[in-house]
MARVOVEX-785692 format. One record per atom (N, C-alpha, C): y, x, z. Coordinates in steps of 0.1 Angstrom, whole numbers, padded with zeros to 4 digits, always signed. Layout:
<atoms>
YXZ...
</atoms>
This chain:
<atoms>
-0051-0219-0047-0052-0205-0052-0067-0200-0051-0072-0193-0060-0085-0187-0058-0083-0174-0053-0094-0170-0045-0096-0159-0037-0095-0147-0046-0103-0147-0058-0101-0136-0066-0086-0133-0072-0079-0141-0076-0065-0142-0079-0056-0136-0068-0060-0141-0055-0051-0135-0045-0056-0120-0041-0068-0118-0043-0073-0102-0042-0064-0095-0052-0064-0097-0063-0058-0089-0072-0042-0089-0070-0036-0101-0066-0022-0101-0065-0019-0091-0053-0026-0093-0042-0023-0085-0029-0027-0072-0028-0037-0068-0036-0041-0055-0037-0026-0047-0045-0021-0054-0054-0012-0049-0062+0001-0047-0054+0004-0057-0044+0016-0058-0037+0016-0047-0026+0001-0044-0023+0001-0033-0012+0003-0018-0019-0002-0019-0031+0001-0006-0038+0012-0002-0040+0022-0011-0040+0038-0008-0042+0045-0006-0028+0038-0006-0018+0045-0003-0007+0047+0013-0004+0056+0015+0001+0058+0031+0004+0054+0033+0017+0051+0044+0023+0046+0048+0035+0054+0045+0047+0067+0048+0045+0077+0042+0056+0075+0026+0060+0076+0020+0048+0074+0004+0050+0062+0001+0056+0049+0008+0052+0038+0004+0056+0039+0008+0072+0042+0021+0076+0044+0022+0091+0052+0013+0098+0063+0011+0093+0073+0000+0101+0065-0012+0101+0059-0017+0092+0052-0030+0091+0040-0029+0101+0032-0019+0102+0022-0017+0111+0027-0018+0126+0039-0011+0130+0044-0011+0143+0048-0025+0147+0055-0031+0137+0060-0045+0139+0048-0055+0143+0036-0053+0136+0024-0060+0138+0020-0057+0152+0018-0046+0156+0012-0042+0170+0023-0049+0180+0037-0048+0178+0045-0053+0187+0042-0067+0188+0041-0077+0176+0038-0090+0174+0027-0094+0184+0015-0085+0184+0004-0088+0190+0006-0089+0206+0016-0080+0209+0018-0082+0225+0022-0094+0229+0026-0104+0221+0032-0116+0227+0020-0127+0225+0009-0123+0220-0002-0134+0221-0009-0134+0235-0015-0145+0239-0019-0146+0251-0035-0142+0251-0037-0129+0245-0051-0124+0245-0055-0113+0254-0047-0108+0262-0047-0094+0268-0056-0096+0280-0062-0106+0285-0071-0107+0298-0083-0103+0296-0087-0102+0284-0101-0100+0280-0106-0084+0282-0119-0081+0280-0122-0068+0281-0127-0060+0268-0135-0067+0258-0139-0060+0246-0131-0064+0234-0125-0055+0229-0115-0057+0216-0122-0049+0204-0125-0057+0193-0130-0051+0183-0120-0049+0170-0119-0036+0167-0107-0034+0158-0113-0024+0146-0107-0026+0134-0111-0018+0124-0102-0007+0124-0106+0005+0115-0099+0015+0113-0094+0015+0096-0081+0018+0094-0077+0014+0082-0084+0023+0068-0085+0019+0056-0088+0025+0046-0073+0030+0041-0068+0041+0042-0056+0046+0039-0053+0047+0025-0065+0048+0017-0063+0049+0003-0058+0035-0001-0062+0025+0006-0059+0010+0002-0046+0004+0009-0039+0015+0015-0026+0010+0022-0029-0001+0032-0040+0000+0040-0043-0011+0051-0034-0008+0062-0032-0017+0072-0024-0016+0081-0029-0005+0092-0019+0004+0096-0022+0015+0104-0026+0010+0119-0038+0008+0122-0040+0002+0136-0040+0011+0147-0035+0025+0145-0035+0034+0156-0024+0029+0166-0012+0022+0163-0005+0016+0172-0011+0007+0182-0022-0002+0175-0028-0012+0181-0038-0005+0193-0043+0006+0186-0053+0014+0195-0047+0018+0208-0033+0024+0205-0028+0029+0217-0026+0016+0228-0022+0005+0221-0018-0007+0232-0032-0009+0239-0043-0010+0232-0055-0012+0238-0060-0002+0249-0057+0013+0247-0061+0023+0255-0052+0023+0266-0039+0020+0264-0030+0018+0277-0032+0007+0284-0038-0003+0280-0042-0013+0290-0058-0013+0294-0063-0001+0291-0076+0003+0295-0088-0007+0292-0085-0011+0278-0097-0021+0273-0108-0014+0267-0119-0019+0266-0129-0015+0257-0126-0016+0243-0126-0006+0237-0125-0007+0221-0139-0005+0213-0141-0014+0204-0153-0015+0197-0148-0013+0183-0156-0005+0175-0154-0001+0161-0166-0006+0152-0163-0011+0141-0175-0014+0133-0179-0001+0125-0194-0004+0121-0198+0006+0112-0208-0003+0103-0206+0000+0089-0212-0009+0079-0227-0005+0078-0236-0016+0081-0248-0014+0080-0255-0018+0068-0268-0025+0067-0272-0027+0054-0268-0040+0049-0268-0043+0037-0266-0056+0031-0250-0058+0036-0248-0070+0042-0234-0074+0046-0233-0072+0061-0241-0064+0069-0240-0065+0082-0230-0053+0086-0226-0055+0099-0218-0045+0107-0225-0042+0120-0224-0029+0125-0229-0026+0137-0217-0023+0144-0216-0023+0156-0205-0022+0167-0207-0011+0177-0198+0000+0177-0200+0009+0187-0186+0011+0196-0189+0014+0208-0180+0017+0218-0171+0030+0212-0158+0028+0215-0150+0040+0211-0149+0048+0224-0154+0062+0223-0151+0069+0237-0145+0085+0233-0142+0093+0242-0137+0104+0239-0147+0112+0229-0159+0110+0229-0168+0117+0223-0172+0111+0208-0166+0099+0205-0170+0093+0193-0165+0099+0180-0174+0105+0172-0171+0112+0160-0171+0100+0148-0159+0102+0141-0157+0095+0128-0160+0102+0115-0164+0093+0106-0167+0098+0093-0165+0087+0083-0158+0090+0070-0154+0079+0060-0168+0076+0053-0170+0064+0052-0183+0059+0044-0180+0058+0029-0188+0053+0023-0186+0053+0008-0174+0045+0001-0170+0036+0011-0158+0029+0006-0144+0036+0014-0147+0046+0017-0134+0053+0026-0132+0046+0038-0140+0039+0045-0137+0033+0059-0141+0043+0067-0131+0049+0077-0135+0056+0087-0144+0049+0098-0156+0054+0102-0163+0046+0113-0171+0055+0120-0177+0049+0130-0183+0060+0141-0197+0064+0134-0201+0077+0136-0212+0084+0132-0223+0076+0139-0222+0077+0153-0232+0072+0163-0224+0066+0175-0232+0065+0186-0226+0062+0198-0233+0049+0206-0225+0044+0216-0230+0034+0224-0227+0020+0216-0240+0014+0211-0239+0001+0205-0235-0009+0214-0225-0019+0209-0221-0029+0216-0228-0043+0210-0233-0051+0218-0238-0064+0212-0227-0073+0209-0229-0082+0197-0217-0090+0195-0214-0101+0207-0222-0104+0214-0219-0113+0227-0210-0108+0234-0209-0095+0236-0198-0090+0246-0184-0089+0240-0182-0092+0228-0169-0091+0221-0161-0102+0224-0148-0100+0228-0140-0111+0231-0130-0114+0222-0123-0103+0215-0114-0105+0206-0116-0097+0195-0113-0101+0182-0116-0094+0169-0103-0092+0160-0098-0081+0158-0088-0080+0147-0093-0077+0134-0091-0086+0125-0096-0087+0113-0088-0083+0102-0094-0074+0093-0084-0069+0081-0085-0080+0070-0074-0082+0064-0074-0092+0051-0065-0087+0041-0067-0094+0031-0056-0092+0019-0046-0104+0020-0051-0115+0021-0041-0127+0023-0047-0137+0033-0038-0146+0033-0045-0158+0043-0034-0172+0038-0040-0183+0042-0030-0194+0039-0028-0202+0053-0019-0213+0052-0015-0218+0065-0024-0225+0071-0037-0227+0068-0047-0231+0075-0057-0220+0083-0053-0209+0081-0060-0198+0088-0073-0193+0079-0074-0198+0067-0083-0192+0059-0079-0180+0054-0089-0169+0052-0085-0156+0048-0092-0151+0036-0086-0141+0028-0093-0134+0018-0093-0119+0021-0104-0114+0020-0107-0101+0023-0112-0094+0010-0118-0083+0012-0124-0076-0003-0135-0085-0009-0141-0093-0003-0150-0103-0009-0166-0097-0007-0167-0087+0002-0182-0083+0004-0189-0092+0016-0182-0099+0025-0187-0108+0033-0189-0102+0048-0186-0089+0049-0190-0083+0064-0185-0091+0074-0171-0096+0073-0164-0101+0085-0169-0116+0087-0173-0123+0076-0180-0137+0077-0192-0138+0085-0201-0126+0080-0213-0124+0087-0213-0121+0101-0204-0111+0105-0204-0106+0118-0197-0119+0127-0185-0125+0123-0180-0135+0132-0189-0146+0132-0198-0150+0123-0209-0160+0126-0218-0157+0137-0219-0143+0138-0230-0138+0151-0222-0138+0164-0209-0138+0164-0200-0137+0176-0202-0150+0183-0198-0149+0196-0196-0162+0206-0187-0172+0200-0190-0184+0202-0180-0195+0197-0165-0194+0201-0164-0187+0212-0151-0186+0218-0144-0173+0214-0148-0165+0207-0144-0152+0202-0128-0154+0195-0120-0148+0199-0105-0149+0195-0104-0141+0182-0103-0147+0169-0101-0142+0158-0086-0140+0152-0083-0127+0151-0068-0125+0148-0067-0119+0135-0061-0122+0123-0060-0116+0113-0047-0106+0115-0048-0096+0106-0036-0086+0105-0031-0087+0090-0020-0091+0089-0016-0091+0075-0001-0083+0072+0001-0077+0061+0013-0071+0059+0022-0082+0051+0016-0094+0049+0026-0101+0041+0025-0116+0047+0034-0124+0045+0034-0140+0051+0022-0146+0045+0019-0158+0051+0009-0168+0047+0014-0173+0034+0001-0175+0024+0003-0182+0013+0007-0195+0014+0016-0201+0007+0020-0217+0007+0009-0225+0000+0004-0220-0009-0007-0227-0017-0019-0224-0008-0028-0233-0007-0040-0232+0001-0052-0224-0008-0060-0217-0002-0069-0213-0010-0080-0223-0012-0085-0224-0024-0092-0235-0028-0107-0232-0029-0112-0221-0029-0126-0219-0029-0132-0211-0016-0130-0222-0006-0136-0219+0008-0149-0223+0007-0157-0217+0013-0171-0218+0015-0174-0220+0029-0187-0228+0031-0191-0232+0046-0193-0220+0054-0197-0207+0048-0197-0195+0059-0185-0188+0060-0175-0194+0054-0161-0187+0058-0155-0189+0070-0151-0180+0079-0146-0183+0093-0132-0184+0093-0126-0192+0097-0110-0191+0097-0107-0185+0110-0093-0180+0107-0086-0173+0120-0082-0184+0131-0080-0177+0144-0073-0184+0153-0057-0179+0151-0056-0168+0150-0042-0163+0149-0040-0154+0136-0028-0150+0131-0025-0140+0121-0012-0135+0124-0012-0121+0125+0002-0116+0128+0006-0107+0115+0019-0110+0113+0025-0103+0102+0037-0096+0106+0043-0087+0101+0055-0080+0103+0066-0087+0111+0067-0101+0105+0078-0108+0110+0075-0122+0115+0060-0125+0117+0058-0138+0120+0044-0137+0126+0042-0146+0137+0027-0148+0142+0026-0163+0138+0013-0164+0132+0008-0179+0130-0003-0182+0139-0004-0194+0145-0015-0199+0152-0021-0211+0144-0036-0209+0145-0041-0221+0139-0049-0229+0148
</atoms>
């Protein structure tokens, strides 16, 4: 299946979700993450949701990370297809950008070499760990800059597509895991 078709399909599926289902799914995903063998690391990169797009509510995951006293790193959209990365602290101020992504205004920048685990937003994925995002390439660029051993965890409201994504490019970075409300996939 083509990425553009999956984007359209899953944006529509998300749009049909009610707020209660979204909250329940987000909590189930956070609970699923607790079962992964990824909690011995220090630096965890996580996105803040675009609520208008009915993205996974990552506040449950943030609570887990803070309860485990982990360093939480948030992305900020830079020039072109780049992301900058800032440590979440008590004084971090957030502001929505032009895509309605909540992001840090400023703060302590964290180099990609320090990041151990990345939670990745996506619209869809297949059973080989290939993912479909919004198509801007921010995460592919970012993941290519990370250490080779960085753990890449997709968060999805829906199960894996049975049909493989056919238009995979050389710079597409596959997932190590993907957690859905009812299942965890390991690649």
